VOBA-1610 file (N, C-alpha, C; in pm, whole numbers, padded with zeros to 5 digits, always signed):
BEGIN
Unk+00086-00120+00000Unk+00000+00000+00000Unk+00089+00125+00000Unk+00060+00218-00088Unk+00145+00338-00104Unk+00094+00454-00021Unk+00083+00434+00110Unk+00038+00542+00200Unk+00158+00618+00253Unk+00139+00749+00275Unk+00245+00836+00331Unk+00191+00904+00456Unk+00272+00906+00559Unk+00232+00966+00687Unk+00320+01085+00718Unk+00257+01197+00752Unk+00329+01319+00793Unk+00290+01347+00937Unk+00391+01352+01024Unk+00361+01365+01167Unk+00323+01507+01209Unk+00337+01608+01120Unk+00302+01745+01156Unk+00412+01820+01227Unk+00521+01752+01261Unk+00633+01818+01328Unk+00749+01848+01234Unk+00752+01780+01120Unk+00855+01804+01020Unk+00792+01791+00882Unk+00865+01832+00779Unk+00812+01827+00643Unk+00831+01689+00580Unk+00901+01600+00648Unk+00932+01470+00591Unk+00811+01377+00602Unk+00787+01299+00496Unk+00681+01198+00499Unk+00743+01059+00511Unk+00668+00966+00574Unk+00718+00831+00598Unk+00623+00730+00534Unk+00675+00626+00472Unk+00588+00519+00423Unk+00509+00461+00541Unk+00384+00426+00515Unk+00299+00381+00624Unk+00225+00254+00586Unk+00202+00169+00688Unk+00118+00051+00675Unk-00010+00074+00753Unk-00124+00035+00694Unk-00254+00063+00754Unk-00329-00065+00785Unk-00408-00059+00893Unk-00494-00172+00928Unk-00611-00118+01009Unk-00730-00168+00982Unk-00848-00129+01057Unk-00897-00250+01136Unk-00900-00237+01269Unk-00953-00342+01356Unk-01031-00278+01470Unk-01148-00334+01497Unk-01227-00285+01610Unk-01262-00138+01601Unk-01288-00089+01479Unk-01325+00051+01464Unk-01210+00148+01483Unk-01087+00101+01471Unk-00970+00186+01489Unk-00877+00169+01369Unk-00829+00281+01315Unk-00730+00278+01207Unk-00592+00281+01270Unk-00512+00175+01244Unk-00375+00168+01297Unk-00279+00209+01185Unk-00201+00311+01211Unk-00104+00363+01115Unk+00035+00338+01170Unk+00113+00257+01098Unk+00251+00228+01141Unk+00347+00297+01045Unk+00426+00386+01100Unk+00523+00462+01021Unk+00642+00496+01108Unk+00763+00480+01052Unk+00887+00510+01124Unk+00892+00436+01257Unk+00855+00308+01253Unk+00861+00220+01370Unk+00767+00264+01483Unk+00668+00345+01450Unk+00571+00391+01550Unk+00430+00366+01498Unk+00344+00315+01586Unk+00205+00290+01547Unk+00114+00393+01612Unk+00031+00455+01529Unk-00064+00555+01575Unk-00204+00496+01563Unk-00279+00505+01668Unk-00415+00450+01668Unk-00516+00563+01653Unk-00587+00564+01541Unk-00688+00666+01514Unk-00825+00600+01510Unk-00908+00619+01611Unk-01045+00567+01603Unk-01117+00627+01482Unk-01199+00544+01417Unk-01272+00595+01300Unk-01362+00711+01339Unk-01411+00709+01463Unk-01486+00824+01511Unk-01388+00937+01540Unk-01406+01047+01476Unk-01311+01158+01488Unk-01220+01171+01368Unk-01232+01075+01274Unk-01149+01078+01154Unk-01217+01163+01046Unk-01140+01245+00977Unk-01192+01328+00867Unk-01116+01292+00739Unk-01190+01285+00629Unk-01131+01248+00501Unk-01171+01352+00397Unk-01073+01399+00320Unk-01097+01491+00209Unk-01034+01429+00085Unk-01112+01420-00024Unk-01063+01365-00150Unk-01020+01479-00241Unk-00899+01469-00292Unk-00845+01576-00377Unk-00742+01517-00473Unk-00763+01539-00602Unk-00667+01494-00703Unk-00644+01345-00702Unk-00747+01264-00677Unk-00733+01119-00677Unk-00671+01063-00550Unk-00653+01149-00449Unk-00596+01103-00323Unk-00695+01122-00210Unk-00680+01043-00108Unk-00755+01059+00017Unk-00660+01118+00121Unk-00701+01228+00181Unk-00617+01295+00281Unk-00689+01286+00415Unk-00628+01218+00510Unk-00691+01189+00637Unk-00627+01269+00750Unk-00709+01310+00844Unk-00661+01372+00967Unk-00751+01325+01080Unk-00707+01349+01203Unk-00784+01302+01317Unk-00786+01409+01425Unk-00896+01414+01498Unk-00912+01516+01602Unk-00809+01500+01714Unk-00754+01379+01731Unk-00654+01358+01836Unk-00520+01421+01803Unk-00486+01426+01677Unk-00357+01483+01634Unk-00381+01561+01505Unk-00430+01684+01521Unk-00479+01763+01407Unk-00369+01800+01309Unk-00244+01804+01352Unk-00137+01844+01261Unk-00089+01729+01174Unk-00114+01606+01216Unk-00068+01490+01139Unk-00160+01465+01020Unk-00101+01410+00912Unk-00178+01380+00791Unk-00138+01242+00737Unk-00238+01174+00683Unk-00216+01047+00616Unk-00267+01062+00473Unk-00183+01031+00374Unk-00219+01048+00234Unk-00200+00915+00162Unk-00303+00874+00086Unk-00293+00752+00007Unk-00389+00762-00110Unk-00371+00679-00214Unk-00464+00683-00328Unk-00608+00659-00284Unk-00699+00735-00344Unk-00841+00724-00306Unk-00892+00582-00321Unk-00853+00515-00430Unk-00903+00379-00454Unk-00858+00284-00343Unk-00733+00298-00299Unk-00683+00209-00194Unk-00755+00235-00063Unk-00783+00362-00034Unk-00857+00394+00088Unk-00997+00334+00086Unk-01065+00346-00025Unk-01201+00293-00034Unk-01200+00140-00019Unk-01101+00077-00075Unk-01091-00069-00060Unk-01067-00106+00086Unk-00981-00030+00154Unk-00949-00059+00292Unk-01067-00038+00385Unk-01137+00071+00368Unk-01241+00107+00464Unk-01375+00043+00433Unk-01400+00011+00305Unk-01523-00054+00267Unk-01644+00032+00292Unk-01751-00031+00345Unk-01879+00039+00364Unk-01872+00147+00470Unk-01772+00141+00560Unk-01762+00242+00665Unk-01718+00378+00611Unk-01667+00379+00490Unk-01610+00501+00435Unk-01709+00615+00421Unk-01835+00583+00379Unk-01934+00690+00358Unk-01961+00765+00486Unk-01970+00694+00598Unk-01996+00762+00726Unk-01881+00852+00766Unk-01758+00805+00739Unk-01641+00886+00776Unk-01634+01012+00691Unk-01659+00993+00558Unk-01658+01111+00470Unk-01765+01209+00512Unk-01881+01159+00555Unk-01989+01248+00599Unk-01945+01334+00715Unk-01871+01271+00810Unk-01824+01351+00923Unk-01726+01458+00876Unk-01645+01423+00777Unk-01552+01523+00725Unk-01625+01639+00662Unk-01731+01610+00585Unk-01809+01717+00524Unk-01878+01803+00628Unk-01929+01738+00736Unk-01995+01816+00840Unk-01897+01914+00904Unk-01774+01868+00920Unk-01673+01958+00978Unk-01649+02078+00888Unk-01645+02052+00756Unk-01627+02162+00662Unk-01745+02258+00668Unk-01866+02203+00678Unk-01984+02289+00685Unk-01983+02372+00812Unk-01936+02311+00923Unk-01926+02388+01047Unk-01831+02506+01027Unk-01720+02481+00956Unk-01624+02588+00931Unk-01685+02697+00844Unk-01755+02656+00737Unk-01821+02753+00649Unk-01925+02834+00727Unk-02004+02762+00808Unk-02106+02831+00888Unk-02045+02929+00986Unk-01933+02889+01048Unk-01867+02979+01142Unk-01812+03103+01075Unk-01752+03084+00956Unk-01700+03199+00882Unk-01812+03292+00838Unk-01925+03233+00794Unk-02038+03315+00752Unk-02093+03396+00869Unk-02104+03331+00986Unk-02154+03401+01104Unk-02061+03514+01144Unk-01929+03487+01135Unk-01832+03592+01167Unk-01844+03709+01071Unk-01860+03677+00940Unk-01876+03784+00841Unk-01998+03869+00868Unk-02110+03804+00903Unk-02232+03879+00933Unk-02214+03966+01057Unk-02144+03912+01156Unk-02121+03991+01278Unk-02036+04114+01249Unk-01932+04097+01165Unk-01846+04211+01128Unk-01927+04315+01051Unk-02009+04267+00953Unk-02090+04360+00875Unk-02188+04435+00964Unk-02249+04364+01059Unk-02344+04430+01149Unk-02275+04537+01231Unk-02152+04507+01276Unk-02080+04606+01355Unk-02042+04727+01272Unk-02001+04703+01145Unk-01961+04814+01058Unk-02078+04905+01028Unk-02193+04846+00990Unk-02303+04926+00940Unk-02400+04972+01050Unk-02399+04904+01164Unk-02488+04947+01273Unk-02411+04981+01399Unk-02313+04901+01431Unk-02239+04924+01554Unk-02156+05050+01552Unk-02080+05070+01444Unk-01993+05189+01435Unk-02076+05318+01440Unk-02185+05332+01360Unk-02266+05454+01374Unk-02324+05471+01514Unk-02366+05361+01577Unk-02423+05372+01711Unk-02319+05415+01813Unk-02195+05373+01794Unk-02089+05406+01888Unk-02025+05542+01860Unk-02055+05602+01744Unk-01987+05727+01708Unk-02019+05838+01808Unk-02142+05842+01859Unk-02178+05944+01958Unk-02099+05931+02086Unk-02104+05813+02152Unk-02022+05797+02274Unk-01873+05817+02249Unk-01823+05770+02133Unk-01681+05789+02103Unk-01648+05938+02091Unk-01736+06013+02025Unk-01712+06157+02008Unk-01707+06227+02143Unk-01803+06192+02230Unk-01806+06256+02362Unk-01687+06215+02448Unk-01635+06095+02424Unk-01520+06048+02503Unk-01387+06092+02445Unk-01388+06147+02324Unk-01262+06190+02262Unk-01203+06308+02338Unk-01079+06299+02382Unk-01018+06412+02454Unk-01020+06539+02369Unk-01047+06650+02435Unk-01052+06779+02365Unk-00919+06808+02297Unk-00809+06775+02364Unk-00677+06802+02305Unk-00657+06722+02177Unk-00709+06598+02175Unk-00696+06515+02055Unk-00774+06575+01940Unk-00897+06621+01968Unk-00977+06680+01861Unk-00915+06811+01812Unk-00859+06889+01904Unk-00792+07013+01862Unk-00678+06981+01765Unk-00596+06881+01801Unk-00485+06844+01714Unk-00532+06796+01579Unk-00637+06714+01578Unk-00693+06667+01452Unk-00745+06786+01370Unk-00811+06880+01439Unk-00865+06997+01370Unk-00755+07080+01306Unk-00642+07093+01373Unk-00531+07169+01315Unk-00480+07102+01187Unk-00472+06969+01189Unk-00430+06897+01069Unk-00531+06915+00956Unk-00659+06901+00990Unk-00764+06922+00890Unk-00754+07062+00831Unk-00736+07161+00920Unk-00735+07301+00876Unk-00620+07327+00779Unk-00503+07270+00807Unk-00389+07288+00716Unk-00419+07229+00579Unk-00480+07110+00579Unk-00514+07047+00452Unk-00619+07129+00376Unk-00718+07177+00447Unk-00825+07253+00382Unk-00774+07386+00328Unk-00681+07449+00400Unk-00625+07575+00352Unk-00552+07556+00220Unk-00487+07440+00204Unk-00418+07411+00077Unk-00518+07391-00037Unk-00638+07343-00003Unk-00739+07317-00106Unk-00825+07442-00131Unk-00868+07505-00023Unk-00958+07621-00032Unk-00888+07742+00028Unk-00831+07831-00053Unk-00757+07947-00001Unk-00847+08041+00078Unk-00789+08103+00179Unk-00862+08198+00262Unk-00886+08327+00184Unk-01006+08381+00196Unk-01037+08509+00131Unk-00955+08621+00195Unk-00925+08722+00114Unk-00831+08824+00159Unk-00891+08945+00228Unk-01024+08959+00230Unk-01084+09077+00292Unk-01080+09071+00443Unk-00985+09139+00504Unk-00963+09127+00648Unk-01079+09181+00731Unk-01141+09290+00687Unk-01253+09347+00763Unk-01370+09248+00768Unk-01404+09191+00654Unk-01512+09094+00651Unk-01479+08969+00731Unk-01354+08924+00722Unk-01313+08806+00798Unk-01327+08831+00948Unk-01287+08949+00993Unk-01295+08981+01136Unk-01441+08981+01183Unk-01531+09032+01100Unk-01673+09036+01137Unk-01731+08894+01147Unk-01697+08808+01051Unk-01744+08670+01055Unk-01691+08599+01179Unk-01564+08618+01208Unk-01504+08552+01323Unk-01565+08603+01454Unk-01592+08732+01459Unk-01653+08791+01578Unk-01792+08732+01603Unk-01870+08715+01497Unk-02003+08656+01514Unk-01991+08513+01565Unk-01896+08438+01510Unk-01877+08301+01557Unk-01842+08295+01704Unk-01757+08387+01751Unk-01720+08389+01892Unk-01838+08427+01980Unk-01918+08521+01935Unk-02037+08561+02013Unk-02134+08445+02027Unk-02155+08374+01919Unk-02244+08258+01924Unk-02186+08149+02014Unk-02056+08125+02002Unk-01992+08023+02085Unk-01999+08058+02233Unk-02003+08188+02262Unk-02013+08231+02401Unk-02143+08190+02467Unk-02244+08156+02387Unk-02373+08110+02440Unk-02374+07958+02458Unk-02266+07890+02424Unk-02259+07745+02433Unk-02163+07705+02545Unk-02155+07576+02569Unk-02057+07526+02667Unk-01945+07450+02597Unk-01919+07486+02470Unk-01814+07417+02397Unk-01677+07450+02454Unk-01586+07353+02461Unk-01450+07383+02510Unk-01359+07437+02400Unk-01411+07449+02278Unk-01327+07486+02165Unk-01333+07635+02137Unk-01221+07686+02087Unk-01212+07824+02043Unk-01267+07830+01901Unk-01391+07876+01886Unk-01457+07876+01755Unk-01399+07986+01668Unk-01361+07949+01546Unk-01305+08044+01450Unk-01377+08028+01318Unk-01428+08137+01265Unk-01503+08135+01139Unk-01419+08201+01031Unk-01412+08139+00914Unk-01327+08192+00807Unk-01396+08175+00672Unk-01390+08276+00589Unk-01441+08269+00453Unk-01331+08217+00361Unk-01367+08127+00269Unk-01269+08065+00180Unk-01321+08065+00037Unk-01228+08057-00057Unk-01263+08040-00198Unk-01287+07890-00223Unk-01405+07857-00271Unk-01437+07716-00301Unk-01551+07714-00402Unk-01547+07623-00499Unk-01649+07619-00605Unk-01776+07545-00561Unk-01838+07592-00452Unk-01961+07529-00403Unk-02031+07625-00307Unk-02161+07610-00295Unk-02238+07686-00196Unk-02245+07598-00073Unk-02160+07626+00027Unk-02156+07537+00142Unk-02089+07606+00259Unk-02112+07550+00377Unk-02041+07586+00498Unk-02024+07458+00577Unk-01911+07442+00643Unk-01890+07318+00716Unk-01793+07342+00830Unk-01812+07265+00936Unk-01728+07274+01055Unk-01622+07165+01050Unk-01504+07197+01101Unk-01396+07100+01114Unk-01382+07061+01260Unk-01318+06949+01290Unk-01292+06916+01430Unk-01215+07028+01498Unk-01245+07052+01624Unk-01168+07149+01699Unk-01217+07292+01694Unk-01323+07322+01618Unk-01384+07454+01628Unk-01374+07546+01508Unk-01315+07502+01396Unk-01304+07588+01278Unk-01430+07573+01192Unk-01484+07685+01148Unk-01598+07687+01056Unk-01554+07756+00928Unk-01571+07689+00816Unk-01538+07746+00686Unk-01667+07780+00611Unk-01673+07900+00558Unk-01788+07946+00480Unk-01736+07979+00340Unk-01795+07921+00238Unk-01744+07943+00103Unk-01790+08077+00047Unk-01709+08128-00046Unk-01743+08256-00109Unk-01875+08246-00185Unk-01903+08130-00247Unk-02029+08114-00319Unk-02148+08121-00225Unk-02133+08070-00103Unk-02243+08078-00007Unk-02267+08223+00035Unk-02158+08296+00059Unk-02174+08437+00097Unk-02247+08513-00013Unk-02213+08486-00140Unk-02282+08552-00251Unk-02429+08510-00257Unk-02455+08385-00222Unk-02592+08335-00230Unk-02680+08392-00119Unk-02620+08423-00002Unk-02697+08478+00109Unk-02745+08618+00074Unk-02873+08645+00097Unk-02930+08774+00059Unk-02946+08871+00175Unk-02910+08828+00294Unk-02923+08918+00410Unk-02831+08868+00521Unk-02799+08955+00617Unk-02721+08911+00733Unk-02791+08798+00809Unk-02926+08801+00810Unk-03000+08697+00882Unk-02972+08559+00825Unk-02962+08549+00694Unk-02939+08419+00633Unk-02799+08367+00665Unk-02699+08454+00651Unk-02562+08410+00677Unk-02541+08378+00825Unk-02598+08459+00913Unk-02581+08432+01056Unk-02649+08302+01096Unk-02761+08266+01030Unk-02828+08140+01060Unk-02739+08022+01021Unk-02671+08034+00908Unk-02580+07928+00864Unk-02465+07912+00963Unk-02406+08023+01005Unk-02294+08016+01098Unk-02339+07960+01232Unk-02457+08001+01279Unk-02509+07947+01405Unk-02531+07797+01396Unk-02576+07750+01282Unk-02595+07607+01260Unk-02462+07533+01274Unk-02356+07586+01214Unk-02226+07520+01221Unk-02168+07524+01362Unk-02186+07634+01432Unk-02140+07643+01570Unk-02211+07538+01656Unk-02337+07512+01627Unk-02412+07410+01701Unk-02354+07272+01676Unk-02312+07244+01553Unk-02246+07116+01525Unk-02121+07099+01612Unk-02047+07208+01629Unk-01925+07203+01711Unk-01961+07177+01856Unk-02062+07250+01906Unk-02102+07234+02047Unk-02146+07090+02075Unk-02223+07031+01986Unk-02277+06896+02006Unk-02176+06787+01969Unk-02061+06827+01922Unk-01953+06736+01879Unk-02000+06643+01767Unk-02089+06695+01683Unk-02133+06619+01567Unk-02019+06594+01469Unk-01922+06687+01468Unk-01812+06674+01372Unk-01731+06548+01404Unk-01699+06528+01532Unk-01623+06408+01570Unk-01704+06282+01547Unk-01835+06290+01563Unk-01918+06173+01533Unk-01901+06134+01387Unk-01905+06233+01298Unk-01889+06204+01156Unk-01751+06148+01126Unk-01649+06202+01194Unk-01513+06152+01173Unk-01502+06007+01220Unk-01557+05977+01337Unk-01551+05839+01387Unk-01625+05743+01296Unk-01738+05787+01241Unk-01810+05699+01148Unk-01725+05671+01025Unk-01655+05773+00976Unk-01573+05756+00857Unk-01448+05673+00884Unk-01389+05696+01001Unk-01268+05622+01036Unk-01298+05480+01082Unk-01415+05461+01140Unk-01445+05334+01206Unk-01433+05214+01115Unk-01483+05223+00992Unk-01478+05109+00901Unk-01334+05072+00869Unk-01250+05172+00838Unk-01111+05143+00806Unk-01035+05085+00923Unk-01058+05139+01044Unk-00991+05087+01161Unk-01035+04945+01191Unk-01163+04916+01172Unk-01213+04781+01194Unk-01150+04683+01095Unk-01137+04723+00970Unk-01075+04637+00871Unk-00930+04609+00908Unk-00861+04709+00960Unk-00724+04687+01005Unk-00719+04578+01111Unk-00814+04582+01205Unk-00817+04483+01313Unk-00848+04344+01259Unk-00940+04336+01161Unk-00983+04206+01109Unk-00873+04139+01029Unk-00806+04216+00941Unk-00707+04155+00852Unk-00565+04167+00905Unk-00550+04225+01024Unk-00417+04232+01083Unk-00333+04345+01033Unk-00395+04453+00987Unk-00320+04570+00942Unk-00294+04568+00794Unk-00245+04680+00743Unk-00207+04687+00603Unk-00313+04744+00512Unk-00430+04783+00565Unk-00533+04839+00479Unk-00514+04989+00458Unk-00423+05051+00533Unk-00402+05195+00518Unk-00497+05278+00600Unk-00564+05217+00698Unk-00657+05296+00780Unk-00585+05405+00857Unk-00458+05381+00888Unk-00383+05484+00959Unk-00368+05610+00877Unk-00372+05596+00743Unk-00360+05714+00656Unk-00497+05778+00630Unk-00603+05711+00675Unk-00736+05759+00641Unk-00767+05894+00705Unk-00711+05918+00825Unk-00735+06046+00890Unk-00682+06161+00806Unk-00566+06140+00744Unk-00510+06244+00658Unk-00598+06264+00535Unk-00643+06153+00474Unk-00728+06164+00356Unk-00859+06232+00389Unk-00911+06209+00508Unk-01037+06272+00547Unk-01025+06424+00546Unk-00906+06472+00577Unk-00889+06618+00579Unk-00921+06677+00443Unk-00882+06607+00337Unk-00910+06654+00202Unk-01053+06630+00159Unk-01129+06557+00242Unk-01267+06526+00208Unk-01362+06579+00315Unk-01319+06680+00389Unk-01400+06727+00502Unk-01536+06777+00458Unk-01546+06825+00335Unk-01677+06871+00288Unk-01772+06755+00269Unk-01720+06630+00268Unk-01805+06514+00249Unk-01844+06447+00380Unk-01799+06500+00494Unk-01842+06444+00621Unk-01990+06471+00638Unk-02068+06365+00653Unk-02212+06380+00659Unk-02264+06352+00799Unk-02363+06432+00838Unk-02429+06410+00965Unk-02560+06337+00940Unk-02609+06269+01043Unk-02739+06206+01032Unk-02850+06309+01034Unk-02971+06265+00999Unk-03084+06357+00996Unk-03111+06417+01133Unk-03095+06334+01237Unk-03119+06384+01373Unk-03022+06495+01409Unk-02893+06477+01373Unk-02792+06578+01404Unk-02819+06707+01328Unk-02862+06697+01201Unk-02891+06817+01123Unk-03008+06894+01185Unk-03113+06822+01221Unk-03229+06888+01281Unk-03192+06952+01415Unk-03109+06882+01492Unk-03065+06934+01621Unk-02984+07062+01603Unk-02895+07064+01504Unk-02812+07183+01480Unk-02897+07299+01429Unk-02999+07270+01347Unk-03088+07377+01301Unk-03157+07445+01419Unk-03219+07363+01506Unk-03294+07419+01620Unk-03201+07489+01718Unk-03088+07427+01747Unk-02995+07487+01841Unk-02936+07616+01785Unk-02910+07619+01656Unk-02859+07740+01594Unk-02956+07857+01609Unk-03084+07830+01588Unk-03183+07936+01607Unk-03188+07982+01753Unk-03175+07887+01847Unk-03177+07924+01988Unk-03057+08013+02023Unk-02942+07985+01964Unk-02824+08069+01989Unk-02846+08211+01938Unk-02908+08223+01822Unk-02939+08357+01769Unk-03036+08429+01861Unk-03138+08357+01909Unk-03235+08420+02000Unk-03165+08469+02127Unk-03068+08389+02176Unk-02997+08428+02298Unk-02919+08557+02282Unk-02878+08589+02159Unk-02806+08714+02132Unk-02899+08826+02088Unk-03029+08797+02084Unk-03125+08897+02039Unk-03123+08918+01889Unk-03071+08821+01815Unk-03062+08832+01669Unk-03178+08760+01603Unk-03211+08801+01484Unk-03318+08738+01408Unk-03275+08599+01362Unk-03369+08504+01371Unk-03343+08369+01320Unk-03426+08339+01195Unk-03489+08444+01139Unk-03576+08421+01024Unk-03499+08387+00896Unk-03371+08413+00897Unk-03293+08385+00776Unk-03273+08237+00748Unk-03288+08152+00850Unk-03265+08009+00828Unk-03369+07953+00732Unk-03496+07985+00754Unk-03602+07932+00668Unk-03588+07984+00526Unk-03562+08114+00510Unk-03553+08170+00375Unk-03434+08113+00300Unk-03323+08090+00370Unk-03205+08035+00303Unk-03232+07892+00257Unk-03293+07811+00342Unk-03323+07673+00304Unk-03427+07668+00192Unk-03519+07763+00191Unk-03617+07765+00082Unk-03549+07789-00052Unk-03450+07877-00052Unk-03380+07902-00176Unk-03293+07782-00217Unk-03231+07717-00118Unk-03156+07596-00149Unk-03248+07489-00208Unk-03370+07483-00155Unk-03465+07384-00208Unk-03493+07410-00355Unk-03503+07537-00391Unk-03527+07569-00532Unk-03405+07533-00616Unk-03284+07556-00562Unk-03163+07519-00634Unk-03151+07368-00651Unk-03196+07293-00549Unk-03189+07147-00555Unk-03297+07088-00644Unk-03394+07169-00682Unk-03499+07120-00768Unk-03628+07089-00696Unk-03623+07082-00563Unk-03743+07057-00486Unk-03812+06928-00521Unk-03736+06824-00559Unk-03799+06702-00608Unk-03783+06584-00513Unk-03730+06604-00395Unk-03715+06493-00302Unk-03847+06466-00232Unk-03910+06354-00263Unk-04036+06322-00195Unk-04006+06253-00063Unk-04113+06219+00011Unk-04095+06163+00145Unk-04015+06034+00142Unk-04037+05948+00044Unk-03967+05820+00039Unk-03819+05840+00018Unk-03784+05933-00074Unk-03643+05958-00100Unk-03577+06019+00023Unk-03649+06111+00090Unk-03591+06176+00207Unk-03562+06075+00317Unk-03651+05977+00331Unk-03632+05877+00435Unk-03500+05804+00417Unk-03459+05784+00292Unk-03333+05714+00264Unk-03214+05809+00265Unk-03239+05939+00275Unk-03130+06036+00272Unk-03058+06039+00405Unk-02936+06089+00404Unk-02859+06099+00528Unk-02901+06218+00612Unk-02972+06313+00555Unk-03021+06425+00634Unk-03143+06483+00565Unk-03226+06561+00640Unk-03349+06613+00581Unk-03321+06704+00464Unk-03410+06708+00366Unk-03388+06799+00255Unk-03421+06941+00298Unk-03385+07037+00214Unk-03396+07177+00251Unk-03540+07220+00273Unk-03635+07160+00199Unk-03776+07198+00217Unk-03823+07166+00359Unk-03792+07046+00405Unk-03834+07008+00540Unk-03763+07094+00645Unk-03638+07123+00621Unk-03563+07204+00717Unk-03619+07346+00724Unk-03659+07399+00610Unk-03716+07535+00612Unk-03849+07536+00685Unk-03929+07432+00668Unk-04057+07424+00738Unk-04037+07416+00889Unk-03941+07338+00932Unk-03913+07326+01075Unk-03861+07458+01131Unk-03778+07527+01053Unk-03723+07655+01098Unk-03833+07760+01111Unk-03930+07760+01022Unk-04041+07855+01027Unk-04117+07845+01160Unk-04131+07723+01210Unk-04214+07702+01328Unk-04154+07765+01455Unk-04023+07783+01459Unk-03962+07835+01582Unk-03887+07966+01560Unk-03896+08024+01442Unk-03820+08146+01415Unk-03873+08265+01495Unk-03784+08360+01518Unk-03820+08484+01588Unk-03752+08600+01517Unk-03815+08717+01532Unk-03751+08837+01481Unk-03644+08886+01577Unk-03564+08982+01532Unk-03459+09037+01616Unk-03370+09127+01534Unk-03261+09169+01593Unk-03167+09258+01525Unk-03089+09180+01420Unk-03047+09246+01313Unk-02958+09179+01217Unk-02821+09158+01278Unk-02751+09055+01232Unk-02618+09025+01286Unk-02516+09132+01247Unk-02538+09201+01134Unk-02444+09302+01086Unk-02520+09428+01047Unk-02455+09543+01068Unk-02509+09667+01016Unk-02493+09668+00865Unk-02551+09768+00799Unk-02538+09776+00654Unk-02391+09785+00611Unk-02315+09865+00684Unk-02173+09881+00649Unk-02097+09750+00673Unk-02128+09683+00785Unk-02062+09556+00814Unk-02099+09450+00712Unk-02227+09448+00673Unk-02271+09350+00573Unk-02198+09371+00440Unk-02177+09496+00404Unk-02104+09525+00282Unk-01960+09473+00292Unk-01900+09486+00411Unk-01763+09439+00429Unk-01757+09285+00421Unk-01858+09221+00479Unk-01863+09074+00473Unk-01879+09029+00328Unk-01969+09096+00256Unk-01993+09058+00116Unk-01867+09078+00030Unk-01784+09173+00071Unk-01663+09203-00006Unk-01543+09121+00039Unk-01561+09038+00142Unk-01447+08966+00199Unk-01375+08880+00096Unk-01449+08823+00004Unk-01388+08733-00095Unk-01377+08798-00232Unk-01410+08925-00243Unk-01399+08995-00372Unk-01264+09065-00379Unk-01158+08986-00357Unk-01025+09044-00349Unk-00942+09019-00474Unk-01009+08972-00580Unk-00938+08949-00706Unk-00874+08813-00716Unk-00871+08738-00606Unk-00815+08604-00612Unk-00924+08506-00652Unk-00886+08385-00677Unk-00983+08284-00718Unk-00937+08147-00673Unk-01019+08051-00696Unk-00987+07914-00656Unk-00873+07861-00743Unk-00781+07779-00687Unk-00667+07728-00765Unk-00709+07657-00893Unk-00820+07584-00891Unk-00864+07514-01011Unk-00899+07615-01121Unk-00965+07724-01083Unk-01001+07825-01182Unk-00877+07892-01239Unk-00776+07916-01154Unk-00653+07977-01203Unk-00583+07884-01302Unk-00581+07756-01271Unk-00519+07659-01361Unk-00594+07652-01493Unk-00727+07656-01487Unk-00806+07650-01610Unk-00778+07770-01699Unk-00762+07887-01637Unk-00731+08006-01717Unk-00595+07991-01785Unk-00499+07934-01713Unk-00366+07914-01772Unk-00371+07816-01888Unk-00460+07716-01877Unk-00471+07615-01982Unk-00563+07659-02094Unk-00628+07775-02077Unk-00717+07825-02180Unk-00854+07759-02181Unk-00894+07702-02066Unk-01027+07641-02056Unk-01125+07748-02012Unk-01223+07775-02097Unk-01314+07887-02068Unk-01436+07845-01989Unk-01476+07721-02001Unk-01597+07677-01933Unk-01568+07552-01853Unk-01636+07543-01737Unk-01626+07424-01655Unk-01758+07350-01660Unk-01757+07216-01673Unk-01882+07142-01677Unk-01956+07153-01545Unk-02087+07158-01552Unk-02169+07165-01431Unk-02159+07033-01357Unk-02164+07036-01222Unk-02159+06911-01147Unk-02277+06824-01180Unk-02254+06692-01178Unk-02360+06597-01212Unk-02471+06601-01110Unk-02438+06631-00984Unk-02538+06629-00879Unk-02524+06756-00797Unk-02623+06845-00805Unk-02613+06972-00734Unk-02607+06953-00583Unk-02662+06843-00532Unk-02660+06822-00389Unk-02517+06810-00335Unk-02422+06772-00425Unk-02284+06764-00383Unk-02219+06902-00377Unk-02285+07002-00436Unk-02226+07135-00444Unk-02302+07237-00363Unk-02424+07207-00323Unk-02509+07302-00255Unk-02553+07243-00123Unk-02532+07317-00014Unk-02583+07264+00111Unk-02522+07331+00231Unk-02584+07302+00345Unk-02533+07345+00473Unk-02527+07221+00557Unk-02406+07173+00587Unk-02390+07046+00659Unk-02367+07070+00808
//
């Protein structure tokens, strides 16, 4: 019989003699006899060979031609093979269950934990992350040059932050960027794009947007979004033992900060809290509804209830309706002269780096974005 026995301790194989008596397979190799009860024996057929292992010595292997094994074992062989298949199915089932558990944690566990993680994140850690984000964003979106307007925007942000219990030094800055948007970074920085400032038709509208972003900072919604984005990559690193590049993901996120999305609950919370901050300063909050109404027209106003339910945050129409219900009148955030300075903050003759490059290349027109929702919004 041409059987080979591998003891699992070395790569060398030994010729083996086999005998089955009393429900036990006796394997004699290298002057040693190994007794393997048929119960606990697993057999896998591959390439015309039978490969045997036993639960008593899982590292050892016995290999022989399939035909010789079937002749030796006779009618008992089907039961043994069945046990081997059951073991494989147990392995497949275990792997499938593990995969489902990992997927559940990624898609449900990580979002659920993002809130507690954000609140537990040390303030110093978030400040440091915010500084890194800010450096990256400054390279992408240049700061507008109008110092008077910048000072007024920053002053409003500080006044609003004074009504909160945030530990962060809130700083508001206008930037050149080809989108109508405003967004908060970790650690207290709020960026307002030049296109949004042009789109705002009154101090009330712009102050409502800034108050909304300050509320995101106070509630630490920004860190929640960061943890949700980082969580999947960090989890993959743990599952596969590293090497997925999750450690670099924090740096990449800095270049994608405009894509950090909040849940619908966080957006609604920031809307309401932003209006409350304006009320606390005696400022009008009526600009929030009018601004969202105009965004709704820019977005096309076509998101029905079913689509909104699947969205990551409420559409502008719903947000404007909610803002209407709690709005109050009050003083404007800026005088006429101050509003003119704010409006002129980004009219300094500079432009976005992409636009400057296009002019150098002689490109006169830029294609419109495929999806306006990616270019228009208040996150």
